[in-house]
Structure formats: C-alpha cells, structure tokens
DOKE-189985 format. One line per 4 residues: number of its first residue (from 1); for each residue x, y, z of N, C-alpha, C. Coordinates in pm, whole numbers. Each point is the difference from the previous one (the first is absolute). Example, Ala and Ser with C-alpha at 12.3 -4.5 7.8 and 13.67 -1.06 7.14 Angstrom:
1	1319:-569:780:-89:119:0:90:120:0 ~ -35:105:-72:82:119:6:-77:109:73
***
This chain:
1	5579:567:-3573:102:91:-51:111:-77:-71 ~ 36:-116:54:104:-80:-63:-39:-46:-139 ~ -129:-33:-20:-45:-43:-132:14:112:-102 ~ -34:122:40:14:114:-90:146:21:-37
5	89:-13:96:143:16:-27:49:-105:-100 ~ -43:-125:17:44:-107:-90:-49:24:-142 ~ -124:43:-14:-53:27:-134:75:116:-65 ~ 28:103:76:74:114:-54:138:-44:-51
9	70:-78:80:135:-43:-36:-2:-90:-123 ~ -107:-78:-14:-10:-92:-114:-46:71:-126 ~ -94:91:13:-66:59:-116:84:107:-69 ~ 97:60:70:73:111:-61:77:-43:-126
13	38:-129:-10:72:-46:-119:-79:-105:-77 ~ -129:-9:30:-86:-91:-77:-49:68:-127 ~ -28:-77:-103:-51:59:-123:-143:50:20 ~ -29:116:-54:-135:54:5:-27:79:127
17	-130:23:23:-44:82:112:-68:-89:104 ~ 42:14:125:-60:-72:110:-81:97:85 ~ -124:-36:27:-85:84:84:-28:-74:131 ~ 36:63:108:-16:-59:133:-111:73:74
21	-110:-71:28:-114:58:71:2:-42:147 ~ -64:82:82:-2:-23:145:141:-6:56 ~ 87:80:-57:141:-1:39:20:71:134 ~ 104:-39:70:41:76:117:60:132:-46
25	-29:107:75:53:132:-36:68:64:120 ~ 52:-84:90:72:52:116:123:79:-44 ~ 52:85:88:120:78:-36:116:-87:-47 ~ 12:-120:55:108:-89:-43:-16:-43:-145
29	-125:-17:-45:-26:-35:-139:35:116:-92 ~ -41:120:39:32:118:-81:151:21:-6 ~ 69:-30:110:147:13:1:63:-99:-97 ~ -52:-123:-2:51:-99:-95:-26:44:-143
33	-117:57:-26:-30:50:-134:98:110:-40 ~ 34:86:96:98:107:-28:135:-60:-38 ~ 40:-107:69:127:-66:-33:-5:-57:-141 ~ -107:-73:-30:-12:-62:-132:-7:104:-110
37	-65:111:28:-7:108:-100:140:58:-25 ~ 78:15:105:138:46:-17:81:-98:-86 ~ -36:-128:6:73:-102:-75:-46:-12:-144 ~ -106:76:-38:-46:-1:-137:-138:-60:-20
41	-67:-38:109:-134:-58:-12:-103:107:-32 ~ -113:-43:-58:-112:90:-29:-120:-52:80 ~ -34:70:105:-105:-45:92:-93:117:29 ~ -129:-24:-15:-100:102:30:-85:-46:119
45	-22:90:94:-85:-29:115:-131:75:-21 ~ -108:-76:-21:-131:59:-23:-80:7:131 ~ -116:58:-8:-89:3:116:-58:-139:25 ~ -63:-17:115:-66:-126:34:99:-117:5
49	122:26:42:100:-105:24:27:-85:-125 ~ 18:69:-112:35:-66:-125:139:48:-43 ~ 88:-96:-29:135:31:-46:19:-61:-138 ~ 48:80:-94:25:-45:-137:150:-1:-27
53	51:-116:-42:143:-15:-26:23:-32:-146 ~ 74:87:-68:34:-24:-140:139:-62:-4 ~ 10:-121:-52:128:-71:0:106:71:-83 ~ 125:-5:46:114:58:-72:104:-110:-21
57	85:15:-102:97:-106:-30:115:-11:99 ~ 33:108:69:112:-7:94:-12:108:107 ~ 71:-21:108:8:96:109:145:36:24 ~ 23:110:70:137:42:28:14:37:147
61	120:35:39:28:31:140:-68:128:47 ~ 6:23:130:-69:115:58:66:40:131 ~ -31:119:45:38:48:132:-127:40:72 ~ -17:-50:120:-127:23:69:19:-13:151
65	-67:85:75:-3:-13:145:-140:-49:40 ~ -10:-120:54:-133:-54:33:-67:78:111 ~ -131:-9:4:-76:69:104:25:-69:134 ~ -16:72:112:17:-61:132:-107:-105:28
69	29:-87:95:-91:-107:38:-104:55:97 ~ -122:20:-49:-103:59:85:-53:-100:103 ~ 19:-130:-24:-39:-99:101:93:8:120 ~ 129:7:-26:95:11:111:-21:130:76
73	-24:109:-71:-22:128:66:-120:-7:94 ~ -110:-60:-46:-119:-11:84:24:-94:117 ~ 81:-103:-21:29:-94:108:75:68:114 ~ 98:82:-33:73:72:105:-90:104:66
77	-89:60:-78:-96:96:58:-90:-70:102 ~ -50:-118:-35:-85:-76:92:78:-42:124 ~ 128:-32:-19:83:-37:115:14:117:96 ~ 18:120:-54:10:119:86:-129:21:78
81	-113:-24:-65:-129:19:66:-22:-104:109 ~ 33:-126:-28:-24:-108:95:90:12:123 ~ 121:53:-19:96:6:110:10:138:62 ~ -89:90:-40:2:139:49:135:65:-28
85	50:-25:-121:133:46:-37:-1:108:-107 ~ 114:14:-64:24:106:-96:94:-56:-107 ~ -41:4:-126:79:-55:-110:1:99:-116 ~ 116:21:-60:8:77:-123:40:-94:-113
89	-84:-8:-103:26:-88:-114:47:85:-116 ~ 130:0:-24:56:79:-109:-40:-61:-134 ~ -38:84:-93:-39:-46:-132:-149:-26:-14 ~ -72:-14:111:-145:-25:-9:-68:116:-72
93	-96:-33:-85:-65:102:-83:-148:13:37 ~ -39:122:25:-138:27:41:-100:-42:-107 ~ 28:27:-125:-97:-25:-107:-39:-147:-8 ~ 95:-90:24:-28:-143:-10:-63:-57:127
97	-6:79:107:-48:-50:129:-119:79:54 ~ -68:74:-87:-105:90:48:-109:-74:77 ~ -43:-116:-49:-105:-74:68:46:-47:137 ~ 122:-50:7:54:-43:130:12:117:95
101	48:113:-48:19:116:86:-132:49:59 ~ -107:-8:-78:-131:40:52:-44:-89:115 ~ 19:-131:-15:-36:-94:107:92:20:120 ~ 128:18:-26:97:19:108:-39:119:87
105	-41:108:-65:-41:119:75:-134:-23:70 ~ -91:-73:-62:-130:-29:62:18:-83:127 ~ 96:-91:-1:28:-82:118:54:86:114 ~ 66:109:-35:56:87:103:148:21:-13
109	61:-59:-102:142:21:-25:26:136:-63 ~ 122:45:11:41:125:-62:112:-27:-99 ~ 7:80:-102:109:-12:-97:35:137:-56 ~ 120:9:-51:46:123:-65:77:-38:-125
113	-38:57:-112:69:-25:-127:116:98:-11 ~ 120:-53:-20:119:84:-16:44:-6:-145 ~ 10:115:-63:39:6:-141:150:-16:-15 ~ 41:-57:-114:142:-14:-29:61:137:-26
117	125:14:42:74:124:-24:126:-35:-80 ~ 12:50:-125:115:-36:-83:129:59:56 ~ 111:-68:-22:128:51:51:42:130:-68 ~ 58:89:78:56:125:-51:139:18:59
121	67:102:-41:134:27:51:-5:17:152 ~ 72:-84:70:3:7:146:-118:-65:68 ~ -94:-56:-79:-120:-65:55:-14:-136:-66 ~ 11:-109:77:-8:-134:-60:-140:-37:-48
125	-98:83:33:-136:-31:-39:-64:-99:95 ~ -123:-41:-32:-73:-91:88:-102:-78:-81 ~ -7:-130:27:-102:-84:-64:-133:18:72 ~ -104:19:-77:-131:17:60:-56:-129:53
129	-111:8:70:-63:-119:56:-121:39:83 ~ -39:-89:91:-114:25:88:37:-43:141 ~ -24:87:97:17:-32:141:-134:-45:55 ~ -1:-113:69:-120:-53:63:22:-9:150
133	-103:34:78:14:-15:144:-135:-12:70 ~ 7:-55:121:-115:-8:89:1:126:85 ~ -105:83:-6:3:128:69:-32:-8:148 ~ -28:-119:51:-44:-14:138:-152:-6:8
137	-51:-40:114:-144:-12:15:-51:-128:-63 ~ -131:-10:-15:-63:-122:-52:-10:2:-151 ~ 9:-118:-58:-24:-16:-143:-149:-26:-24 ~ -44:26:-122:-141:-12:-35:-25:-125:-82
141	-111:-67:27:-42:-112:-83:-45:51:-136 ~ 21:-81:-104:-40:39:-136:-63:-120:-70 ~ -66:26:-110:-50:-104:-89:65:20:-136 ~ 54:-107:-56:66:14:-130:-22:-125:-83
145	9:19:-131:-8:-110:-96:122:5:-89 ~ 60:-115:-24:110:-4:-96:-58:2:-141 ~ 83:46:-94:-46:8:-138:122:17:-90 ~ -22:-9:-130:107:28:-94:28:149:0
149	115:38:-55:39:141:-5:-107:83:-72 ~ -38:116:51:60:74:112:-61:-28:137 ~ -60:-117:17:-58:-35:129:106:-36:102 ~ -46:-47:116:91:-36:108:63:-135:-33
153	129:-2:-13:74:-116:-49:-13:-118:97 ~ -17:-120:-56:-15:-117:85:125:-26:85 ~ 118:34:-51:123:-21:76:20:104:110 ~ -86:100:5:7:98:110:-80:-46:122
157	-96:-90:-20:-92:-28:110:64:-80:113 ~ 91:-95:-31:57:-82:108:76:81:104 ~ 97:85:-40:68:80:103:-92:99:70 ~ -98:56:-73:-88:97:63:-91:-65:104
161	-40:-126:-24:-86:-68:97:69:-11:135 ~ 132:-19:0:72:-4:128:-18:132:73 ~ 10:111:-70:-21:131:63:-144:15:46 ~ -95:-56:-75:-142:13:36:-33:-77:128
165	84:-97:38:-24:-67:128:18:96:116 ~ 64:114:-25:23:100:104:-98:116:-7 ~ -96:-6:-92:-99:106:-15:-124:-30:85 ~ -61:104:52:-119:-20:83:-124:-17:-86
169	-74:-109:25:-122:-25:-74:13:-120:-91 ~ -92:-10:-95:-4:-112:-93:42:47:-139 ~ 110:-54:-48:44:27:-137:-45:-114:-89 ~ -32:31:-124:-45:-100:-97:92:3:-121
173	47:-118:-39:81:-14:-121:-70:-99:-93 ~ -32:44:-119:-64:-85:-101:99:-22:-112 ~ 51:-123:-12:99:-35:-101:-73:-44:-128 ~ 19:74:-109:-71:-29:-124:92:-43:-113
177	131:-5:24:95:-32:-106:42:-147:3 ~ 40:-49:118:38:-140:17:-91:-65:104 ~ -44:-121:-31:-104:-62:80:46:-51:137 ~ 129:-30:14:48:-57:126:120:79:49
181	-24:122:39:106:89:41:-3:29:151 ~ -87:-64:75:-17:35:141:46:-110:96 ~ 66:-103:-52:46:-107:85:102:44:105 ~ 74:105:-30:102:49:93:-59:52:130
185	-131:30:2:-62:56:121:-4:-101:114 ~ 8:-130:-31:2:-100:106:120:20:91 ~ 116:29:-58:119:22:81:-15:126:85 ~ -63:103:-55:-20:122:77:-92:-26:119
189	-99:-85:-18:-90:-34:110:73:-74:111 ~ 97:-83:-36:77:-69:104:84:98:81 ~ 23:119:-55:78:102:71:-89:95:81 ~ -130:-23:-3:-90:83:78:-92:88:-80
193	11:-2:-133:-91:78:-83:-140:-62:3 ~ -98:81:-37:-139:-47:-4:-52:23:-141 ~ 22:-101:-85:-35:11:-142:-90:-117:-38 ~ -114:31:-57:-93:-101:-48:-9:11:-152
197	4:-115:-68:-10:0:-146:-135:-58:-41 ~ -53:50:-112:-135:-36:-44:-2:-31:-150 ~ -99:-77:-39:-21:-29:-142:-80:110:-70 ~ -67:84:78:-84:105:-57:85:116:-52
201	-57:73:-95:61:125:-47:-38:110:99 ~ 89:31:90:-33:98:104:27:143:-45 ~ 58:18:-117:19:135:-50:-126:53:-65 ~ 10:115:-62:-116:62:-62:-34:-59:-135
205	90:-81:-57:-20:-52:-135:8:-152:1 ~ -105:-70:-44:9:-145:-13:109:-37:-102 ~ 76:-106:29:108:-38:-90:-18:-143:-47 ~ 87:-46:-89:-13:-132:-62:21:-115:97
209	52:29:122:23:-106:97:-118:-21:95 ~ -101:84:-11:-108:0:97:-78:-129:8 ~ -13:-72:-110:-78:-124:0:86:-123:-27 ~ 129:12:27:91:-110:-32:68:-58:124
213	-55:31:116:42:-64:125:141:37:43 ~ 52:113:-48:132:46:41:-12:97:117 ~ 83:-17:101:3:96:110:87:117:-43 ~ -67:105:-48:72:110:-63:-31:136:63
217	-68:0:113:-25:124:75:48:-20:144 ~ 46:106:60:50:-8:137:-54:117:81 ~ -31:-28:127:-36:104:96:106:-1:110 ~ 63:114:20:108:12:98:-50:86:115
221	-6:-58:120:-43:73:119:123:45:77 ~ 3:125:38:118:51:70:-37:109:99 ~ 101:47:72:140:-42:-11:27:-130:75 ~ 96:-77:-49:39:-126:61:145:8:45
225	27:-55:114:136:-6:50:67:-125:-56 ~ 98:17:-85:67:-113:-63:112:-51:89 ~ 16:-131:3:108:-60:78:86:-87:-91 ~ 119:-30:46:96:-75:-81:-49:-140:-30
229	48:-56:-111:-38:-136:-40:106:-54:-95 ~ -5:-130:-22:83:-63:-103:-81:0:-130 ~ 57:57:-105:-72:18:-126:75:-67:-114 ~ -74:-65:-89:56:-59:-121:-53:76:-120
233	89:58:-78:-40:84:-113:-50:-88:-114 ~ -125:21:-46:-55:-82:-108:31:54:-139 ~ 12:132:-14:28:60:-130:55:140:23 ~ 32:67:-108:70:128:7:-77:107:76
237	-120:35:-45:-73:113:58:-49:-32:141 ~ -52:-122:18:-41:-40:134:119:0:93 ~ 116:-40:-53:121:-4:82:40:134:54 ~ -6:103:-83:36:133:49:-102:49:102
241	-126:-38:-19:-103:36:99:29:-67:134 ~ 40:-127:-3:38:-68:124:118:70:67 ~ 92:46:-83:116:70:54:-42:130:69 ~ -91:75:-62:-51:122:61:-67:-32:133
245	-81:-106:2:-68:-39:123:100:-34:109 ~ 107:-69:-36:102:-35:98:66:125:56 ~ 20:101:-83:60:125:46:-95:76:93 ~ -129:-11:-27:-100:73:80:-35:-73:129
249	31:-129:8:-41:-81:115:96:16:117 ~ -53:-24:120:84:-3:119:75:-132:6 ~ 127:5:37:78:-122:11:79:-30:-126 ~ 64:-114:-1:87:-41:-109:-67:-109:-82
253	-20:26:-128:-60:-98:-90:109:-68:-81 ~ -26:-124:-37:88:-72:-91:-74:-20:-132 ~ 62:46:-106:-63:-3:-132:82:-91:-90 ~ -64:-102:-55:67:-98:-84:-35:21:-147
257	99:-25:-85:-23:14:-144:18:141:-52 ~ 79:80:71:14:142:-37:66:20:-137 ~ 68:-104:-50:65:16:-131:-101:28:-110 ~ -126:-40:20:-104:31:-99:-17:151:-17
261	23:75:108:-21:145:-6:100:66:-93 ~ 117:-63:-16:102:59:-88:-48:12:-144 ~ -101:-76:-39:-51:6:-137:-61:136:-32 ~ -52:69:101:-68:125:-29:49:120:79
265	93:-23:94:49:108:86:151:-10:8 ~ 67:77:-84:145:-8:-9:66:44:130 ~ 90:-85:50:83:34:116:-86:47:118 ~ -114:-69:22:-94:48:100:55:-8:142
269	88:-95:26:54:-12:136:87:121:36 ~ 78:48:-96:81:119:25:-89:122:19 ~ -109:7:-76:-93:112:15:-67:-3:137 ~ -36:-121:47:-58:-12:134:99:50:105
273	127:-38:-16:101:45:96:14:151:-1 ~ -3:60:-119:11:145:-11:-118:70:68 ~ -115:-68:4:-121:59:61:-5:-26:150 ~ 97:-73:53:5:-23:144:-63:-129:47
277	-36:-89:-95:-59:-129:39:111:-92:56 ~ -37:-83:95:94:-95:59:-28:-138:-59 ~ 83:-40:-94:-15:-131:-65:134:-70:1 ~ -5:-132:0:124:-77:-11:-30:-136:-59
281	100:-51:-73:-10:-135:-58:51:-100:103 ~ -66:-117:15:50:-101:93:130:-61:-50
***
C-alpha cells in the first residue's frame, strides 16, 4: 500500500500519463485519491487494480476529513473479545470493515452499528460508530486467510489471534500478504497460549509463500488460560497484540517498548484508562 501511495504522490505532477498496475485499492488509497482530486489531480481508478494518473502542472489547497482508522477499530474490537469486555469505537465505518465484522461475528462476538445523528436545535447530535462486545459463553474457532482489500486485512490478524486463543477448538490463520508476520505468537505461547506455526499453506488457497520456507500459517488451539509475563514489543501491530494479551491474562504483566504503539494508536494509554484497564508507567 505504501508503494501505491508514493507513486500517486509522485505521478500527479509528473509530465504525461502514469499507469500503475497491481495497485493497492484499500479504502486508505481511495481516500488519498479523493484528496489529490480535490487538489486538482486527474486520477482514474480502473478495474483489475489499475490506476491511471494524468500529470498536472500544479496543485492547490483542499479541505478534507480523512476516513477513520479501521486497523485501530478492529484492534479495540479484538481487545473486547479477548477480555470479555465491551468497547464502542466512535467513527468506525461498517463499509470499510465488512470482512472483519463477518469474522468477528463467526467467532462469537457481537456488534451494533450506530448511525451518526446530525446536530439540531437543542440536540448536540451524535457521532456514529460500532459497539463491539463479548456476549458471554464460548467463542468459536474459525479459519481465515489474510488478503488484499476487500479480503481480511493482514493488520487485523494479530489482535484477533489473541482473541482466538480463547475460542474452543482449532483456529487456522493463513497469512498470504507478508511472509513473516507470525513471530509475535512466540510471546503468546510463553503466556500459556497453544499456537503452532507451519510452512504449509493451511488455508484453502495456496499462496506465494508455500514453497519458500516461510512459517506463514498458524493453528491456535483453545481455549487457553493466559498468565502474566514480561513482554518486549517488537513492532507496532505485534505490540498491540501483546498488550491485549496482557489485559486478558491473569496477574500483572510488564510490557517494554510501548512507545512503539504510539505510532499507530493515538493516546492509547488514556483510552485504556477510559475502558477500565489498570496500567501504570514505572
């Protein structure tokens, strides 16, 4: 997705026509195209992930409200599921999260989409969003594969895997976007999870990593009772998953390197406090 963004930003003022094939078409890319179009760019989105950019001599200012962060929304949803809690994510949009919502419901989670209500005289209005919660009872094991949009986003799988450690049965996750995205499961295993990673394509579709010796599939056996541990955050998405696991585990965990999480989760410590989590800095 980052490569598509860089080409878009470069090509809008380049001479001639640039054609980008195999482009990312995630909602964030379309949102960027909307911004550039407001600034005077000429960009066409064709079928089969082809984007055509006609260069223009100059751009101008714009007014725009960016789309909500669907990765953060899914992360909080997974946290609610793993901790048997209840979270409302204001601004979350159903249309951009349809694939995640289907899996969330298949696992056994519940959600409710709340529509925005514009302000009127005597009524301040209300921002729409999605409420996520654990309805009680057992969660269900699922099988899923990550994919490009509109498939199941690769950045959704790490937080959801923490919730899947609490589901009864064997869940399967087949990572097809990034070849080494399952290293974070080692830390979960030290907390009591039962996760095995494999080089085989365990999903329904063979992928490009199947014969390249990458451990890109995981089997999660649950439910597992998680216990506290000392955790070192390796990267942004894995870090938030470790944080969810620490919240779901019995006892007090120490998590190091939390500043990495600030890159993708604005003011997350205050949000945790608002949700009733007990955290403190040493």
